[in-house]
C-alpha positions as CSV (number, residue, x, y, z in Angstrom):
1,X,20.4,0.7,13.3
2,X,20.1,-2.6,11.5
3,X,18.4,-5.6,13.1
4,X,20.8,-8.5,13.4
5,X,18.0,-11.0,13.0
6,X,17.1,-9.8,9.5
7,X,18.9,-10.4,6.2
8,X,20.4,-7.1,5.0
9,X,20.0,-6.3,1.3
10,X,21.5,-3.4,-0.6
11,X,19.3,-2.4,-3.5
12,X,21.2,-0.3,-6.1
13,X,19.1,1.2,-8.9
14,X,18.7,4.8,-10.2
15,X,15.0,4.3,-11.2
16,X,12.9,5.3,-8.2
17,X,9.7,4.0,-9.7
18,X,11.2,0.5,-9.5
19,X,13.5,0.8,-6.6
20,X,11.1,2.2,-3.9
21,X,8.2,-0.2,-4.5
22,X,10.6,-3.2,-4.7
23,X,12.2,-2.2,-1.4
24,X,8.8,-2.0,0.2
25,X,7.9,-5.4,-1.2
26,X,11.1,-7.0,0.0
27,X,10.6,-5.5,3.4
28,X,7.2,-7.2,3.6
29,X,8.9,-10.5,2.8
30,X,11.2,-10.2,5.9
31,X,14.3,-8.5,4.4
32,X,15.9,-5.3,5.7
33,X,16.5,-3.2,2.6
34,X,18.9,-0.2,2.2
35,X,18.6,1.8,-1.0
36,X,21.2,3.4,-3.2
37,X,20.6,5.5,-6.3
38,X,24.0,5.0,-7.9
39,X,27.4,3.2,-7.6
40,X,29.0,6.0,-5.6
41,X,26.2,6.0,-3.0
42,X,26.4,2.2,-2.9
43,X,30.1,2.3,-2.1
44,X,29.4,4.6,0.8
45,X,26.7,2.2,2.1
46,X,29.0,-0.8,1.7
47,X,31.8,1.0,3.6
48,X,29.4,1.9,6.5
49,X,27.4,-1.4,6.9
50,X,27.4,-5.1,6.4
51,X,25.1,-6.6,3.7
52,X,24.2,-10.2,3.0
53,X,23.3,-9.6,-0.6
54,X,23.4,-6.8,-3.3
55,X,20.7,-6.3,-5.9
56,X,22.4,-4.3,-8.6
57,X,21.2,-2.5,-11.8
58,X,23.7,-2.5,-14.7
59,X,22.8,0.7,-16.5
60,X,23.2,3.7,-14.1
61,X,24.6,7.2,-14.5
62,X,28.3,7.4,-13.8
63,X,29.9,4.1,-12.7
64,X,27.9,1.2,-14.1
65,X,26.8,-2.0,-12.3
66,X,29.4,-4.2,-14.0
67,X,32.2,-2.1,-12.6
68,X,30.7,-2.1,-9.1
69,X,30.2,-5.9,-9.3
70,X,33.8,-6.3,-10.3
71,X,34.8,-4.2,-7.2
72,X,32.6,-6.4,-5.0
73,X,34.0,-9.6,-6.4
74,X,37.6,-8.4,-5.8
75,X,37.2,-6.7,-2.4
76,X,34.2,-8.3,-0.6
77,X,32.5,-11.7,-0.5
78,X,28.9,-10.6,-0.9
79,X,26.4,-12.3,-3.3
80,X,25.2,-10.1,-6.2
81,X,22.1,-10.4,-8.3
82,X,21.8,-8.2,-11.3
83,X,18.4,-6.6,-12.0
84,X,18.4,-4.9,-15.4
85,X,16.5,-4.2,-18.5
86,X,19.4,-5.5,-20.6
87,X,18.5,-9.1,-21.4
88,X,21.0,-10.0,-24.1
89,X,22.9,-13.2,-23.4
90,X,26.3,-11.4,-23.7
91,X,25.5,-9.0,-20.9
92,X,24.3,-12.0,-18.8
93,X,27.5,-13.9,-19.5
94,X,29.7,-10.9,-18.7
95,X,27.9,-10.3,-15.4
96,X,28.2,-13.9,-14.3
97,X,31.9,-14.1,-15.4
98,X,32.9,-11.0,-13.3
99,X,31.3,-12.4,-10.1
100,X,27.5,-12.0,-10.2
101,X,25.5,-14.9,-8.6
102,X,22.3,-14.5,-10.7
103,X,20.7,-12.3,-13.2
104,X,17.0,-11.1,-13.4
105,X,15.7,-9.1,-16.4
106,X,13.2,-6.3,-16.1
107,X,10.2,-6.5,-16.0
108,X,10.2,-9.4,-13.5
109,X,7.7,-10.9,-11.1
110,X,8.9,-9.9,-7.6
111,X,8.0,-13.3,-6.3
112,X,10.5,-14.8,-8.7
113,X,13.1,-12.4,-7.5
114,X,12.5,-13.4,-3.8
115,X,12.9,-17.0,-4.9
116,X,16.2,-16.2,-6.5
117,X,17.4,-14.2,-3.5
118,X,16.6,-17.2,-1.2
119,X,18.4,-19.6,-3.6
120,X,21.5,-17.4,-3.7
121,X,21.5,-16.9,0.0
122,X,21.3,-20.7,0.6
123,X,24.3,-21.3,-1.7
124,X,26.2,-18.6,0.1
125,X,25.3,-20.0,3.5
126,X,23.5,-16.9,4.6
127,X,20.5,-16.7,6.9
128,X,17.2,-16.7,5.1
129,X,14.2,-14.9,6.6
130,X,11.1,-17.1,7.2
131,X,7.7,-16.7,8.8
132,X,9.4,-16.6,12.3
133,X,11.4,-13.6,11.2
134,X,8.6,-11.6,9.5
135,X,8.9,-7.9,10.0
136,X,6.4,-6.2,12.4
137,X,5.9,-2.5,12.8
138,X,4.8,-0.6,15.9
139,X,3.8,3.1,16.1
140,X,2.0,5.1,18.8
141,X,0.7,1.9,20.4
142,X,-0.5,0.4,17.0
143,X,1.0,-2.8,15.7
144,X,1.0,-3.9,12.0
145,X,2.0,-7.4,10.8
146,X,2.4,-7.0,7.1
147,X,2.5,-10.7,6.2
148,X,-0.7,-11.4,8.0
149,X,-2.1,-8.0,7.1
150,X,-3.2,-7.7,10.7
151,X,-3.6,-4.2,12.2
152,X,-4.0,-4.1,16.1
153,X,-5.0,-0.9,17.9
154,X,-3.4,0.3,21.2
155,X,-6.1,-1.6,23.2
156,X,-5.3,-4.9,21.5
157,X,-8.3,-5.0,19.2
158,X,-8.0,-6.0,15.5
159,X,-8.9,-3.3,13.0
160,X,-10.0,-4.2,9.5
161,X,-8.1,-2.5,6.7
162,X,-8.5,-2.6,3.0
163,X,-5.8,-3.4,0.5
164,X,-5.5,0.2,-0.6
165,X,-5.3,1.4,3.1
166,X,-2.8,-1.3,3.9
167,X,-0.5,-0.2,1.0
168,X,-0.7,3.5,2.0
169,X,0.0,2.7,5.6
170,X,3.1,0.6,4.6
171,X,4.4,3.5,2.6
172,X,4.2,5.8,5.6
173,X,5.6,3.2,8.0
174,X,8.7,2.7,5.8
175,X,9.2,6.5,5.5
176,X,8.2,8.0,9.0
177,X,8.6,11.7,9.5
178,X,9.2,12.2,5.7
179,X,6.9,14.3,3.5
180,X,5.4,12.2,0.8
181,X,3.7,14.0,-2.0
182,X,0.9,12.5,-4.0
183,X,3.1,11.5,-7.0
184,X,5.6,9.7,-4.7
185,X,2.8,7.9,-2.9
186,X,1.5,6.7,-6.3
187,X,5.0,5.4,-7.2
188,X,5.5,3.7,-3.8
189,X,2.2,1.9,-3.7
190,X,2.7,-1.3,-5.6
191,X,-0.2,-3.0,-7.3
192,X,-2.4,0.0,-6.7
193,X,-6.0,0.2,-8.1
194,X,-5.5,3.0,-10.6
195,X,-9.1,4.2,-10.5
196,X,-8.8,4.6,-6.7
197,X,-5.4,6.1,-6.3
198,X,-5.0,8.2,-9.4
199,X,-8.4,9.9,-8.9
200,X,-8.6,10.1,-5.1
201,X,-5.4,9.7,-3.0
202,X,-6.9,12.2,-0.6
203,X,-10.0,10.1,-0.1
204,X,-7.8,7.1,0.7
205,X,-5.8,9.1,3.2
206,X,-9.1,10.2,4.8
207,X,-10.3,6.6,5.1
208,X,-7.0,5.5,6.7
209,X,-7.2,8.4,9.1
210,X,-10.6,7.3,10.3
211,X,-9.1,3.9,11.1
212,X,-6.0,5.1,13.1
213,X,-6.7,8.7,14.3
214,X,-8.5,9.4,17.6
215,X,-10.0,12.4,15.8
216,X,-9.8,12.2,12.0
217,X,-10.9,15.8,11.7
218,X,-7.8,16.8,13.7
219,X,-5.2,14.3,12.6
220,X,-2.1,13.9,14.6
221,X,-0.5,10.8,13.0
222,X,-0.9,11.4,9.3
223,X,-0.4,15.1,9.0
224,X,-1.1,17.3,5.9
225,X,1.9,19.3,4.9
226,X,0.4,22.2,2.9
227,X,1.9,22.4,-0.6
228,X,4.0,19.3,0.1
229,X,1.8,16.2,0.7
230,X,1.5,14.0,3.8
231,X,3.7,12.9,6.7
232,X,3.5,10.2,9.3
233,X,4.4,12.1,12.5
234,X,5.3,9.1,14.7
235,X,8.2,7.1,15.7
236,X,8.2,3.7,14.0
237,X,9.8,0.5,15.5
238,X,10.5,-2.3,13.0
239,X,11.5,-5.7,14.3
240,X,11.3,-9.4,13.7
241,X,8.0,-11.0,14.8
242,X,8.2,-13.8,17.3
243,X,4.7,-15.2,17.0
C-alpha cells in the first residue's frame, strides 16, 4: 500500500543495472518509487495506482518510451521526465513536443535528476518531499533513518554503521523477504567500493550481521539461502519521518 504523504514516482527502464540503484537512491531522497521494466508493465502499474511523476526511458523492447509518453499526454495529466542514452537534439525535441516535461541524458548525476524532479513537480503543483517527509524504515524493533544514516537498535541505542554496511542494509530493506544473490547485490549497491564488494560480499554481510543479529553465528534476520544468496527475513515498515 502506498503512503499518501510521499510523492509517488513510476520508474520505467529495462536496464536493471540503472533502474534498481536509481530507485534505491530516490527512495533515500524521500520519494516512493515503483519500478516497471517495459511499457506494457508500466501501463499495468498506471492502471492500478496513482503516480505524481513518471521517469521514462526511450529505448525499450516492444513499445518505446515515446509511444508511452504520447499515451500519457493524451489520457493522463502526469508529468514525464525522459531518462535515456539518446542525447541527440532531435530526440529531445520530439520528446518534449509529444508531452514530456524534461529530458535527462545517461549517464547523469542522480543529484541533478532529483533537482529536475523537484522542479517539474513544482511546475505541476505536486507535493515535493522535504526533510520532514524523509523515509524511515522499521524492522524487528530496529529503526533506520537513511538521510541521517542513523541506525537505532530495539533498546533505543544508536549503532555505528559503515557506508558499505549502510548500502547493504538499504538493499535488504527495500527488498524484504526476497532472495538477493551476490551479483544482484553488487548491482543494487550504488557507489560501492569495488575492492570491498567485488572481493568480499560475504565479509560485508558478516559485519552487518554482527551489528544487527542477537547471535551472528545463528542469523535470523539476514539468512543465507544456499545456492541462492541472502534474504532479509523480516517485515519492513516504511513511512515518512516526523522528527
